[in-house]
C-alpha positions, 0 to 999 in steps of 0.5 A: 101767083101773087106775092106772099110777101104782101100778106106777111106785111098785112099780117104784121100790120093788122095782127097786133097785141091790143089792150082794151076796146080798140076805138077808145084806145085809138082816141087815147093814142091820138091824144098821146101822140099829139101830146108828144109834140108839146114841151108843156103840159096840156091845158085843153083837148078838142077831139072830133070823131066819126059816127062809127068810132063814137058808137063803138067807144060808148059802152066799154070800160077803159082798162084800169079805170072802171069808166066808159066813154071816149072822153075818159080815153082822151083824158088818159091820153092827155096825161100819160101813155107811150104812143110807141106802144100803139094799141098797147098804150093803156098798158103803161098807164098808172093809177095816179095818172088815171086819177089825174085824168079824172081831174082833167075831165072834170075841169071841162077842158076836154071837148068831144064832137061827132062828125056824122058825115065821117065814116070808118075810123077818123079822129081829129085831135087838137091839144093845147098848152099855154103857148103851143098847139099840136093836132093829129089826124087819124084815118083809115086805121086805129093808129094810122096818123095821116096829118100832123100839125104844130102851131097850126101849120102842117108839118107832116102828112102821109103820102099815098105813094109811100104809104107803108101801112098794109090793110084791107084795101090791099086785098080787095082785088084778091080772090079767096083762092089766091089768098089760100094759094099764097098762104101755103107758100109763106115760110113758116118762120114768118108766121110763128108770131101768130102763135102768141095770139093763141096764148093771149086770147085763151088766157083772156078767156080763162080770166073771164071764166075765173073772174066771172067778169063782165056780163058773164056770158062765158061763165053762165054758158059753162053753168048751163053745160054743167047743169046738162042744159047744153051739151058738153062738146067742142062747139060749146067749149069754144063758145064758152072760152071766146065769150069769156074772153069778150066778157073780160075785154069788154069789162076793162080787163088790163090784159092783152089779146091778139087783135085782127084787123084792128079789133080785139074781139075779131082776134078772139073769134079768129084765134080761139076756134082754130086753136081749140080745133087744132088741139083736138085734131092734133094739127101740126104747127104748119097746119095750125099757123097757116090756118090762123094766117088764112083766118086773119087774112080772110077777116081783113079781106071781108072788111075790104068789102064792108069797111073796117067799122061798119053797120054789120058786126065785124066779129060776127061776120068778117071774123066768123068767115075768117075762122070758118075758112081757116078751119075748113082749110085745116081740115083739108077743104078745097077751094069749093069748100072754102067758098061754101064756108063764106056763103054759109056764114054770110047767108046765116049772119049777114043780118047781125048789126053792130050796135057799138062795143059793149058787154053784149058783144060776148054773145055775138062772139059766141054765136060767131065762133059756134057758127064758124065751126058748124059752117066749116063742117057743113061745107066739108060735107057738101052743104052750101047755100045756093046762089038762089038764096038772098044775097048769096052769090055764085062765088065767094067774091060775088057773095062778098060784093053783094054783102058790101053793097048791102052795107054801103047802100042798104045800111047807109043810115043804120049807124045814125039810127043806132046811135040815135037810139043809144043816145035817147034811151 
């Protein structure tokens, strides 16, 4: 039997409140963390980011600014924000600091470049004052600082031997069955913090509906239900609420959601279907919290195969698999059923690419949530895509391995092509 304590550590490290799209937030955090090392006002910022991170930061509004882009996020970090708030750093930004950030951006003293050879999460941020410099390197996690320099000298670096951050790499050799078995052993008191995410993420959905925010996917789906074009059922209820939450996030709502594996939208996809179905079926607190824990952990587990930032949509596939597995377990599904959920969703949604974070993500979130519910219900009724089909394997682990090969080898240049298209429209 695996040690469930590792899973609790992963949940606490990877399931956290976040404000705004987490890639621009990561840039703001890196600059603010470097700024924290200076005793003088910043006069220049130079940032290098990975291709994946740049792609994900182009098309979303920075909360409190009505503006898009990593440059604005970096400028905000140069002016204000408490790095101790991690993914919630934008919560502390004031309107006068936003205006000062705009002025700093117009000054031409902020330079951002993309390193197309870097994959996943990578940020190298150098800040300069009149007589001081500080440099922060972030890699592998949105607020995972691996190196810190002052005056050009390395003063701290992460040691692989004492790395305290738990992430998807810690789950790569776990089976789905081992995840399920260990989640069932976790004392419920250690999982109660996950309930905070239900309130946060559902409230974000309500904000999106009430404010007609963003692309208005959630609000328009609700109109289609009211007009009788779509059915008034629990699947559409979930899709509407989740899409509206993504509408609000992608349009810069200054409210928190509970993220999963470093992504707010993935947190929405894992949380809202499980929460709504649990309420409908009157699940106990124990079943609800364990289903949520399993959902978050499976989301993170999938990204051990695909990568944290990949050419496939994390919300559509990783979080969709997580939500589906959590739902099926909550309904009493055995290990064969859980494996069937993995196969059904991968066989259905593996072709969904990530073309950056933007308003249209609300549609992908809605699709993922709906398919998570349907795939779980199909699996519970004996429907499972055969290993003769496409990239679906004999087991859940085989299927994940095949998906990982598809992403790493088959889609090696996909992000570059997508970014070229985005930049040349």
